[in-house]
N, C-alpha and C positions, 0 to 999 in steps of 0.2 A: 709331307703327307703322301700315302700311298692309296692303294685300292678302297682303303675303308671308307673314304669320302665320298666315293660314289655310290656306296651300298644304299645308304638312307634314301637316295633318289629312286631307286629301283625297286626296292622291298615292298612299298605301297601297292605295286603292280601284282604282287604275289599275296599279300596280307590282306588288302581289301576283300578280293572274292573269298578268302577263307573266313574272315569274318562275317560275311553275307551268308556263307552256307552254314556256318556254325549258329548264328542268331536264329535261323530257322527252327532250330530244335531247344530253344531256351524260353522260359516265360518271358512275358511284355518286360518287366521292369529289369530284369536281367540281360534282355536284349539291348533296350535303350542304353544301360550302362557300359555294355560291352563296346558297340558301336560307337558312341561318342567317345569312350576314353581310348579306343584303339585309334581312331582317327586323330585324336588331339595328339598323342604320341608320335604317330607316323608323320603328321605335319609339322610338329615341332623338329622332328629330327632332319626332315628334309628341308626345312627351310635354314636349320643351322647348317647343313651341308653347304647350301647355297651361300651363305655367308662366310663360312671357311674358305670356300673357293674364291670368291669375289677379294676377301682380305689378303688370303695369300697373293694372289694377282697384284694387288695395291701394294703390298709390300715390297715388290720388285721395283715399283717406279721410283726413280732417285729422288723425288721431292719426299716421299713418304719414307723411304728408306733414311734419309737424312734427318728427318724429323725425330723418327725413333732411335737415332744414333745406332743403324745397323752397317757394320762393317764387312760382314761377310755375306755371301748368297744365302737368301732364308730357305726357299724350297726348291733350289736347283732347277731342274727340268721337270720334275714330278708334276707340276701346275703349270701349264703353258699358259700364255698371256691371252690366246683366243679363247681357252676354255674359262679362264678368269673374267673375261668380258662377257661372254655368254651368260654365267652364273650371274654376275651384275646385273645385267638387263633382266633375266629371270626374277633376281630379288627385287627389283624395281616394281615388276609386273604384280609380285606378290603383295607387295606394300600397297600399290593402287587396289589391287581387289580387297585386301583386307579392310581399307578404310569404306570402300562401298559397302562391303558386307556389314560393317559395324552401323553405317548409317541406315541400312535396310531394315536390320534387326532391332535396333534402339530408337532411332528419331521417328521412323515411318509408323511402327505401333503406337508409340505416344501421341502422334499427331491424330491417328485414327481414334484413338481412346477419347482426347479431347472433344473431336467431331461428334463421336456418338453421345457422349454426355449433353454435347449442346444441342443436338437435334431429337434427342430420346428422352424417353421419362424415365428416369432412374429411381430404384428402390433397392437401398443396400448396394450388393455387387453385381445387380440386373439392370440392364438397359434395355429398353423396349423401343422398337423404331416403327413409327406408323408407316408400313410398306406392305402391299398386298403380296410381295412375293416371299416364299416361305424360305427362310436363312436363320442359321445361329451359329456362332463361334465364339471363342474365349480370345481376349486381348490380354496380353501379357502386362504386369505392373511394372513401373521403373521410376527411379528418382523420387522413392518414396511413396509413389502413390499404387494404391491397390489394382489387382487386375480387374477387369469387366467382362461381364458376361452379356453379348449383345444378341437379342432374339427379334426377328421381327412379328409385327402383329399376325402377318399371315402364316408363319410357322405355328404361333401359339394357337390359331382357330384349326390348323390341320392335324393336330394331336388332341388326344383326350386327356384330363387331368393326370392320370396314371403315367401316362408317356411324355407328358411335359415335365415330369418329375424325373423320369430316366434322363431326359435331354439336359436339364438343368444339372443333374449330378453329374452327368459325362462333362460338360464344359467346365463345371466347377473342379472336376479331378484334373484337368489339364492345368488349371492355374495352382492349385495347391500342390500339385507334383513337380511344378516348375518344368513343366514339358518344353516350353519356349527355350530354356535355356540348353536343353541337348539340341534343339534344332540350330541354335545358334553357335553351338560349340562346332557342329558338323558343317556348318556354313562356312566358319573361319577356317576349318581345316580343308574344306574343297577349296578355297579360295589359294590354299598353300601348294597343294598337290591335285590335278585334275583327277587322278586315279580313285580318290576317295569319293568320287560323286555317285560311285554305284552302291554307295551305303545310305544315300538318301530315302530311297523307297523302303527299305526294311526299317528304318528308323522310324519314319512315319506311319508306317503300318504299327510297329510295336508301339507307339506312343498312344494310336487309336485304342489298340485292343487293350491296353493298360486302363484307358479311360472308360472302356467298354465293362470292363471287371469292376472296376469302381463303383459305375453305376448300376451294375447287377447286384452288387452287395448292398448298396445304399437301399434300393428298392425291394431286396428280399427275393427277387423273382427273376430269373434268367430269361425265361419266355417273353415276359413283359419288356424287358430290357431289349432284347433281340427284336421283337415287333416294332418296338419305338424307335429303334435305329433304323430298321428298313423303312418304316413309314417316314420318318424325318429326310432320310435320303431320297425317297421316291417325289416328296414334295417340294424338295429344294432342288430339283434337277434344273431350273429356271432360275435359280438365284443369281443375283448380281455378283460382279467381282469383288472377292472379299481384300480387307486391307491385308498388306504382307505380313507374314509370320502369324497370321491367325490361324487357330487350330478349331477344326469344326467337326461334329460326330456325323456330317454328311460325305466327308470324303473319304478317300482311300478305297480299296477292294470291299466295298460293304457286304456283298454276298458271303465273302470269305470270313468276315468279322462276325456276321450273323450265324454263320454255320459254327465258328468256334464258340460262341455262347450257348448254342443248343447243345452240341456235342464236344465239351471238351476234350482235348487230347493232350497228353505228355510224350513227346519223342525224347529219344536218348540222344545227349550230344556225342558226336564222333570224338573219340578221344584221338584218333590221328588229325582231325582237323584243329581240334584244341591245342596240340602239341605242336602242330606245324604254325598256329597264330601266335603262339607264345615265343616260339623260336625267332619268329619274323621280328617281333616287337623287341625282344631282348638284342637280337644282333643289330637292329636299327639302332637303337639307343647306344649300344655298346659302340658301334661303329662311329656315330657323331661323338662320343665322349672321346676315343681312340684319337680322331682325327684333331680336335682340338688340343688334346693333350701333346699331340704330334708337332701341331704348328707352334704351339707355345714354347715348346723345347728348341724348336728351331730358331725362334726369335731370339732365346736367352742364348744359343750358341751364337748367332750373328751379332750379338751385342756384346760377346766376349765374356759370358758369363757362364760358369760350370753348369750343365746340364743335371 
């Protein structure tokens, strides 16, 4: 292997800021897809690069080489043993972080949904908790169970009927749009490469904006939707800590969201940034594939097979 194996580890440092800036000029749904898919590709390529580095170092160990019937040096001096050891440690850390994120995004929301159904009053996909604090959030469905909208009695008292309709439409849009999957994909990607964490805030904002637009469409009045979101956020400032992975209309930069509903704008996506991001993603994937092909060819040569 050569320098190609190192590039997927470095390119997220360039691609993630480019994706963040590019997302600011796109509609909410396009932003969510751009950020989640870019993060997933960059994370997969960087993790593959760590695996290739660790694997190349392992093949230089006599027991592994004997098991694979390798009679010639596999990678020579291109991958040093210390570099392979560091890659192996990082790969183990990535595995632990992935397990932790899977637990947080799958098991904990399921537990929170069961608790909401147990202590709340359920009607359809809505669960009302008897709590004077104003709060509302959406919990994702899993294991064949539908998602739940959880609203406290304090939040219902703080809003008039039209505003309640906006709030429920907003939370329902999170569930029907499967917005939790976007957050899960990004969380897993961040576990693979820390540089991708800069995409968390813009993705969360895009998902809330998408739900805002869906709620405004559902009620047919953007001003009512903006007023409801603003009042819900003011009422919910003393809300209790929500379950992990819960999406709520009262989170994020609410003034920006209200302004976007009242004065919708469309910015033009910078072509230079789009080209830069596309080039970084293509280069990352290409380098990972090239490094894998190069290692495979080296193994075949070490086994005495024609490449």
